[in-house]
C-alpha distance (Angstrom), angle and dihedral (degrees) to the residues before:
residue distance angle dihedral
M1 . . .
P2 3.83 . .
L3 3.78 127.2 .
P4 3.84 114.7 -69.0
E5 3.80 114.4 -89.0
F6 3.81 97.4 -173.1
D7 3.78 137.5 53.4
V8 3.83 111.7 -82.5
P9 3.84 134.7 166.7
W10 3.78 112.9 -82.9
P11 2.96 131.5 -116.6
P12 3.81 88.5 37.4
R13 3.79 118.6 -106.3
T14 3.78 89.9 -124.8
F15 3.83 106.0 99.3
A16 3.84 87.8 4.1
T17 3.81 91.8 145.5
E18 3.79 91.5 49.2
Y19 3.82 90.7 50.0
R20 3.82 90.5 53.6
E21 3.79 90.7 51.1
M22 3.80 90.9 47.7
K23 3.80 87.2 54.5
V24 3.80 90.0 58.5
D25 3.81 91.8 45.3
D26 3.79 89.3 48.9
A27 3.82 91.8 51.8
W28 3.81 92.0 54.7
Y29 3.80 91.9 42.2
S30 3.81 92.8 51.2
G31 3.80 93.9 44.9
D32 3.81 89.4 -143.7
R33 3.82 110.6 154.0
D34 3.79 93.6 -153.0
R35 3.80 91.6 53.6
L36 3.80 91.2 48.7
A37 3.80 91.3 50.3
A38 3.81 91.2 47.9
V39 3.82 97.1 50.4
Y40 3.81 92.8 47.0
A41 3.79 96.3 46.0
R42 3.83 89.3 97.6
T43 3.82 98.0 35.8
P44 3.80 103.9 44.0
R45 3.81 97.5 162.2
R46 3.78 133.6 70.0
A47 3.78 125.4 -131.6
D48 3.82 89.8 -93.4
G49 3.82 90.7 57.1
R50 3.80 95.7 -107.9
R51 3.77 118.4 130.4
R52 3.79 113.1 -103.0
L53 3.77 116.8 -111.9
W54 3.81 93.2 -129.8
S55 3.81 94.7 46.6
R56 3.80 92.2 64.2
R57 3.75 119.2 100.9
P58 3.80 114.2 -101.4
E59 3.77 117.7 -103.3
A60 3.78 123.8 -100.1
P61 3.84 112.7 -51.3
L62 3.82 93.4 -116.2
R63 3.80 93.3 51.5
P64 3.83 122.5 80.4
E65 3.83 121.4 -107.1
H66 3.81 107.8 -103.7
R67 3.81 99.1 -178.9
L68 3.80 111.6 107.6
H69 3.79 129.3 -154.7
I70 3.81 122.3 -150.5
P71 3.85 109.4 -158.1
L72 3.80 96.0 -136.1
A73 3.82 92.1 137.7
A74 3.80 91.7 56.6
D75 3.81 89.2 45.8
I76 3.82 91.2 54.3
A77 3.82 92.1 48.6
S78 3.80 94.6 48.3
T79 3.81 91.7 45.7
S80 3.80 90.4 52.3
A81 3.80 90.2 52.8
A82 3.80 92.1 46.9
L83 3.80 92.3 51.8
L84 3.80 89.7 54.6
F85 3.79 104.5 37.6
S86 3.82 110.8 11.6
E87 3.80 83.1 109.9
P88 3.83 108.8 46.2
P89 3.81 114.2 -116.4
T90 3.79 118.7 -109.4
L91 3.82 115.6 -115.0
T92 3.80 116.3 -160.4
A93 3.79 139.7 173.0
T94 3.81 133.2 179.3
D95 3.80 92.4 -129.9
D96 3.81 112.1 79.8
Q97 3.82 94.4 -145.7
V98 3.79 91.8 50.7
Q99 3.81 89.0 48.3
Q100 3.80 91.6 52.7
R101 3.78 90.9 50.5
L102 3.81 91.9 48.4
D103 3.80 89.8 51.3
Y104 3.80 89.1 51.0
F105 3.81 91.3 51.3
A106 3.80 90.9 49.1
E107 3.81 95.5 47.8
A108 3.81 104.2 34.8
G109 3.79 95.3 30.6
G110 3.78 96.1 48.6
I111 3.79 91.7 -135.3
A112 3.82 91.6 166.6
N113 3.81 91.7 59.4
T114 3.79 91.4 45.0
L115 3.79 90.2 54.0
I116 3.82 92.6 49.3
E117 3.81 89.4 54.6
A118 3.80 93.2 44.8
A119 3.81 94.0 48.8
E120 3.80 92.8 50.5
V121 3.80 92.4 50.6
A122 3.81 90.6 46.1
A123 3.81 91.4 54.1
A124 3.80 90.5 51.6
L125 3.81 101.3 42.4
G126 3.79 101.3 28.3
G127 3.80 96.2 -106.9
V128 3.79 145.7 7.2
Y129 3.80 138.9 -144.9
L130 3.79 125.8 -124.5
R131 3.80 111.1 -151.8
I132 3.79 130.6 -170.9
T133 3.78 119.5 -148.5
W134 3.80 138.1 148.7
D135 3.79 141.6 -148.1
R136 3.80 117.1 -165.5
E137 3.79 92.0 -161.8
L138 3.78 92.4 54.2
V139 3.83 110.4 41.0
D140 3.80 138.1 -8.4
R141 3.80 97.0 -120.5
P142 3.81 140.4 57.9
L143 3.79 116.0 -85.5
L144 3.79 127.2 -129.3
T145 3.81 108.1 -148.7
V146 3.79 138.0 174.8
V147 3.82 127.3 -121.4
H148 3.80 120.0 -171.3
A149 3.79 118.4 -122.6
D150 3.82 94.8 -122.1
S151 3.81 92.4 64.4
A152 3.80 99.2 51.5
L153 3.79 136.7 81.3
P154 3.83 108.0 -154.5
E155 3.79 130.7 -165.4
F156 3.80 117.6 -150.7
R157 3.78 134.2 -173.5
Y158 3.80 116.7 -168.7
G159 3.78 88.4 -15.6
I160 3.81 93.3 -54.8
L161 3.80 120.2 118.7
T162 3.82 109.4 -118.2
A163 3.82 100.1 170.0
V164 3.80 139.4 -10.2
S165 3.80 136.4 -164.6
F166 3.80 118.2 -149.2
W167 3.78 122.4 -163.5
H168 3.76 138.9 -175.2
E169 3.79 134.8 174.3
L170 3.78 118.6 -111.2
P171 3.82 126.2 -143.9
S172 3.80 115.0 -81.4
D173 3.80 134.3 -178.1
S174 3.82 94.6 -156.6
A175 3.80 141.2 42.7
T176 3.80 88.9 -81.5
V177 3.81 114.6 107.9
W178 3.82 114.4 -143.9
R179 3.81 115.9 -157.8
H180 3.77 129.2 -172.6
L181 3.80 115.2 -154.0
E182 3.79 120.4 -161.6
R183 3.78 115.4 -171.5
H184 3.81 121.4 -165.9
E185 3.80 117.0 -155.1
P186 3.81 130.3 162.3
G187 3.79 105.1 -74.7
A188 3.81 98.1 4.1
I189 3.79 147.5 56.2
L190 3.82 115.4 -149.1
H191 3.81 125.0 -156.2
G192 3.79 129.5 -161.4
L193 3.82 136.1 172.2
Y194 3.81 120.9 -149.3
Q195 3.78 133.0 -169.0
G196 3.81 111.4 -154.1
T197 3.81 147.4 117.4
A198 3.79 136.6 -81.2
D199 3.82 93.2 -80.8
R200 3.82 102.5 22.4
L201 3.79 128.5 67.8
G202 3.81 92.1 -142.4
V203 3.79 128.7 -164.4
R204 3.76 126.5 -26.4
V205 3.81 115.9 -114.6
P206 3.82 133.7 178.3
L207 3.80 116.8 -77.3
T208 3.78 89.3 -119.5
E209 3.82 89.8 70.1
H210 3.81 91.9 80.6
P211 3.83 123.1 45.7
D212 3.82 94.6 -142.5
V213 3.82 93.0 66.1
A214 3.80 101.8 21.9
G215 3.81 90.4 101.0
L216 3.81 90.7 64.3
A217 3.80 92.4 64.9
A218 3.81 92.5 76.7
S219 3.83 91.2 55.7
L220 3.80 96.8 54.7
G221 3.79 118.9 110.3
E222 3.78 132.8 -135.5
Q223 3.81 92.9 -65.5
G224 3.78 89.1 65.3
D225 3.80 98.1 -129.1
A226 3.82 106.8 46.0
I227 3.80 137.5 81.2
E228 3.81 111.7 -152.3
T229 3.81 113.5 -133.2
G230 3.80 97.5 -168.8
L231 3.80 90.2 -127.1
P232 3.81 106.8 103.1
D233 3.80 91.2 168.9
A234 3.79 98.2 48.7
L235 3.80 139.2 65.6
T236 3.80 120.4 -137.8
A237 3.80 91.5 -143.7
A238 3.79 136.0 55.0
Y239 3.79 135.5 -167.8
V240 3.80 118.2 -135.6
P241 3.82 113.1 -165.9
N242 3.77 115.3 -147.2
I243 3.78 90.6 -137.0
R244 3.79 135.7 -36.0
P245 2.95 151.1 -93.0
N246 3.78 106.0 45.0
R247 3.79 98.4 -134.3
K248 3.80 95.0 -157.5
H249 3.82 93.3 48.0
R250 3.77 108.8 34.6
G251 3.77 111.4 -159.5
S252 3.78 93.7 23.7
P253 3.83 114.0 134.8
L254 3.80 89.5 -141.7
G255 3.78 119.7 95.1
R256 3.78 127.4 -124.3
S257 3.77 129.4 -108.1
D258 3.79 121.2 -111.3
F259 3.80 88.0 -119.2
Q260 3.78 101.7 41.3
D261 3.82 115.0 154.3
P262 3.00 132.8 -38.9
I263 3.82 88.4 34.6
H264 3.82 87.8 71.3
D265 3.81 88.1 69.1
L266 3.80 89.9 54.6
F267 3.81 90.0 52.2
D268 3.80 89.2 51.7
A269 3.81 91.4 48.0
L270 3.81 90.5 50.8
D271 3.81 91.7 52.2
T272 3.82 89.4 47.5
T273 3.80 90.9 51.8
W274 3.80 93.9 50.1
S275 3.80 92.0 45.0
S276 3.82 89.0 52.3
W277 3.82 90.4 48.3
M278 3.80 92.2 52.8
R279 3.82 89.4 46.3
D280 3.80 88.9 57.6
I281 3.79 89.3 52.7
R282 3.80 92.1 50.1
L283 3.80 93.1 48.4
A284 3.82 92.6 45.1
R285 3.78 95.5 59.4
A286 3.81 109.9 126.8
R287 3.80 113.8 -100.0
L288 3.82 130.3 -176.0
I289 3.78 120.2 -138.9
V290 3.84 109.9 -159.0
P291 3.82 134.4 176.5
D292 3.81 119.3 -102.6
G293 3.78 89.6 -108.5
Y294 3.80 90.7 64.4
L295 3.78 92.3 60.6
R296 3.76 122.0 94.4
D297 3.77 115.1 -131.2
N298 3.83 109.9 -127.6
G299 3.78 94.6 -165.3
P300 3.79 135.0 -90.8
G301 3.78 111.6 -28.4
N302 3.83 94.2 3.0
G303 3.79 98.8 89.5
A304 3.79 125.5 -144.2
T305 3.80 133.5 -71.3
F306 3.78 138.2 -162.1
D307 3.83 119.8 -134.0
A308 3.83 106.2 -145.6
D309 3.84 91.8 -173.7
R310 3.82 96.7 55.1
E311 3.83 112.7 118.5
I312 3.85 104.1 -175.3
W313 3.79 119.9 50.3
T314 3.78 131.3 -166.7
P315 3.81 107.8 -112.6
L316 3.80 111.3 -91.8
A317 3.78 125.9 -150.6
I318 3.80 97.5 -115.2
P319 3.81 118.5 144.8
P320 3.81 107.9 -119.8
T321 3.81 92.5 -135.0
E322 3.80 94.8 51.3
T323 3.80 113.7 104.5
G324 3.76 127.1 -150.1
S325 3.79 93.9 28.5
G326 3.80 97.2 107.5
I327 3.81 132.8 73.7
T328 3.82 113.2 -57.0
L329 3.81 123.6 -159.0
S330 3.81 114.7 -142.7
Q331 3.81 117.9 -166.3
F332 3.82 126.7 149.3
A333 3.79 126.0 -148.5
I334 3.80 120.1 -101.6
R335 3.81 114.8 -132.3
V336 3.79 94.0 -137.8
T337 3.80 99.7 152.5
E338 3.80 95.0 46.5
H339 3.80 93.9 49.1
Q340 3.80 93.9 43.3
Q341 3.80 94.1 50.5
T342 3.79 91.7 45.9
A343 3.80 93.1 49.2
E344 3.81 92.4 47.7
S345 3.79 92.2 48.5
I346 3.81 91.3 51.1
R347 3.81 91.9 47.9
R348 3.79 91.0 49.0
Q349 3.81 92.1 49.4
A350 3.81 92.3 47.5
V351 3.81 96.4 50.7
E352 3.80 92.4 43.9
A353 3.81 90.2 49.6
A354 3.81 86.3 54.2
S355 3.85 88.2 56.2
Y356 3.80 98.3 -105.2
S357 3.79 132.6 121.5
A358 3.78 116.3 -106.2
Q359 3.82 88.9 -130.9
T360 3.82 89.8 65.0
F361 3.79 88.0 66.8
G362 3.78 96.8 44.8
L363 3.80 95.1 -96.6
G364 3.81 96.2 118.2
D365 3.77 132.4 105.4
G366 3.78 106.2 -92.6
P367 3.80 131.1 -33.1
A368 3.79 122.9 -61.8
V369 3.80 115.9 -123.0
T370 3.78 105.9 -159.2
A371 3.78 134.1 34.4
T372 3.82 88.6 -112.7
E373 3.80 90.6 57.4
V374 3.79 91.2 46.4
T375 3.80 91.3 51.9
A376 3.81 91.8 47.8
R377 3.80 93.7 50.1
E378 3.79 93.4 43.1
R379 3.79 97.6 42.2
R380 3.80 93.7 129.9
S381 3.80 91.7 53.0
M382 3.81 90.6 48.2
I383 3.81 91.0 51.5
T384 3.81 90.7 50.6
R385 3.80 89.7 48.7
D386 3.80 92.0 51.9
V387 3.81 91.9 49.1
K388 3.80 91.9 51.0
A389 3.79 91.3 46.5
R390 3.80 89.9 59.5
Y391 3.79 89.6 58.6
W392 3.80 92.2 47.3
A393 3.79 100.3 46.7
P394 3.85 103.0 68.2
E395 3.80 95.4 40.7
L396 3.80 94.1 46.9
V397 3.81 92.2 47.4
D398 3.82 89.4 50.3
M399 3.80 91.5 53.4
L400 3.80 92.8 46.7
H401 3.81 90.1 51.4
V402 3.82 90.9 49.2
M403 3.82 89.2 49.3
L404 3.81 90.6 53.8
R405 3.80 92.4 48.2
L406 3.81 93.1 46.7
D407 3.78 88.9 47.0
R408 3.80 88.7 64.8
I409 3.82 96.5 39.0
L410 3.80 92.3 51.9
G411 3.80 91.0 49.8
Y412 3.79 97.2 -115.1
S413 3.81 91.9 123.9
T414 3.80 142.0 -1.8
V415 3.79 95.4 -130.5
N416 3.80 112.7 130.3
A417 3.80 106.6 -148.2
T418 3.79 103.3 -163.7
E419 3.81 94.0 156.2
R420 3.77 130.8 61.0
P421 3.81 113.8 -113.1
R422 3.79 120.1 -115.7
L423 3.79 123.4 -119.8
Q424 3.79 129.0 -153.3
F425 3.79 120.9 -178.4
G426 3.78 118.5 -131.7
D427 3.78 123.7 -116.3
A428 3.79 114.7 -79.4
V429 3.82 90.0 -150.9
S430 3.79 121.9 38.2
E431 3.79 116.1 -139.6
D432 3.78 115.6 -113.7
P433 3.87 109.4 -107.0
Q434 3.80 91.9 -133.5
T435 3.79 91.6 52.8
T436 3.81 90.9 48.6
A437 3.80 91.1 50.2
Q438 3.81 91.5 50.6
T439 3.80 90.6 49.3
L440 3.80 92.0 51.1
A441 3.81 90.9 47.7
L442 3.80 91.2 54.2
I443 3.82 91.1 46.9
A444 3.81 90.8 50.7
Q445 3.79 92.0 47.2
A446 3.79 90.7 52.1
E447 3.82 90.7 44.7
A448 3.81 87.0 -134.0
A449 3.80 100.6 138.7
S450 3.78 140.7 37.6
A451 3.80 125.3 -115.2
D452 3.80 88.6 -104.7
T453 3.81 92.0 56.8
K454 3.80 93.2 47.1
V455 3.80 92.4 50.5
R456 3.80 90.2 50.8
I457 3.81 90.8 51.0
L458 3.79 91.1 51.6
H459 3.82 94.8 42.7
P460 3.82 109.0 27.8
D461 3.83 91.3 165.0
W462 3.84 95.4 60.0
D463 3.80 121.9 105.0
D464 3.82 124.2 -127.8
V465 3.82 95.1 -95.2
R466 3.78 93.9 52.5
V467 3.80 91.6 45.0
Q468 3.81 91.8 51.6
T469 3.81 91.5 48.7
E470 3.80 90.6 53.2
V471 3.80 92.4 46.1
D472 3.81 91.2 52.0
A473 3.80 90.8 49.9
I474 3.82 92.1 50.3
L475 3.81 93.4 48.4
A476 3.78 91.1 47.6
E477 3.82 92.4 51.6
T478 3.81 92.9 47.8
G479 3.79 93.4 44.7
Q480 3.79 93.5 -117.9
A481 3.80 96.3 114.3
V482 3.79 115.1 119.4
P483 3.85 108.3 -121.7
D484 3.77 119.4 -123.4
P485 3.83 105.2 -111.7
M486 3.78 91.6 -146.2
Q487 3.83 91.4 56.8
A488 3.79 95.6 38.7
G489 3.79 92.5 58.1
A490 3.77 94.7 -114.4
V491 3.78 89.0 132.7
D492 3.82 119.0 51.1
């Protein structure tokens, strides 16, 4: 399907329900109060019938905003990304030249940081797109970029992405909305510029009409709107679902957010609890109630004030037997324990509903000492991480292979990548150095492993050459190295 040529509603009606739900997820993820108020203007009540905190009208303009937002949604999304990519994945290939190019992509391209960003967005919106592009004036390699799921129109067949159109709004100094559409198909990337309104795509105009995309016009091929990639069997974009299935839309190829309904209601309840807690603190501030005679007259029209720091008072005509005529301290109790327990229970329920262990978010019973203990206590989080990794692996490997192939087609290198690279995810929990040392000491005492094996346990990220160098150094220091007969004079 080519780019639209006529005015159509925008965003497209395809996946319209999913886009609306992404808007709610995005509001909680961003933590923006205005966005939360906007998305709940039409659905003011929670599933339990109570009015949502963020659907209420704001207080009087001259009064401060007392509603508080706790960014638990953002915390869940960032934790999900950290579990997957806090340790960069290992990219390997059997061909040495391909391996060198992969290492260059990882180091110069900052692929690890790109994946952290992509995984966090995927957790929030239910999925994310990886896109490959290039700019000869900028860098001498293909670029792996991230596109958010709420600005893409995908096309699937049997759950496999066959094409996708990305869009974003360009700067405008009028009511006109300029949109740039970028469609990825096997073998080509199409570009189109549209002049429309907030809810209509509008008419298509030449790319040269807007300065932000005018530079693309010179790259278009004979068709006038496409850039040939030279890869007729490959797509320069991939969709990575956060996790499937989408429980609200069974059969949908899109993934589900980590905080899909009804977790939104738990977020709202948490904000309500914290707002109530802070209200208790405001109401419990110490106040002095004093008789009129204790006030100092500031003159006509200026009212009266009470000086709390004054030490000597002019005698006042107060009968000594009269009660309640002195200074009274008013201070209410703060329900700290009740609010704290409620907030912690809501947080625990929300993170467990998102398929994570409470201990991952600091809600456990005491700190874990070793990586084994951490893994045991956070088993549910580790299972969720492994499930998500299985969705990431094939799509990421596809994009890395396309990057290597484009790298050669675009003339950035001469490496012929005939094989797909291999991907290994890093450890979610790093082993404690002291625990590793104790393990190696026990292995050495039992004489159950060679020096090579022990070095690999201590340095799992080292390659074979570096491991062998270290093994030779250890054997030489301990006197276990086998002498070279040629150097030892064994042979005349």
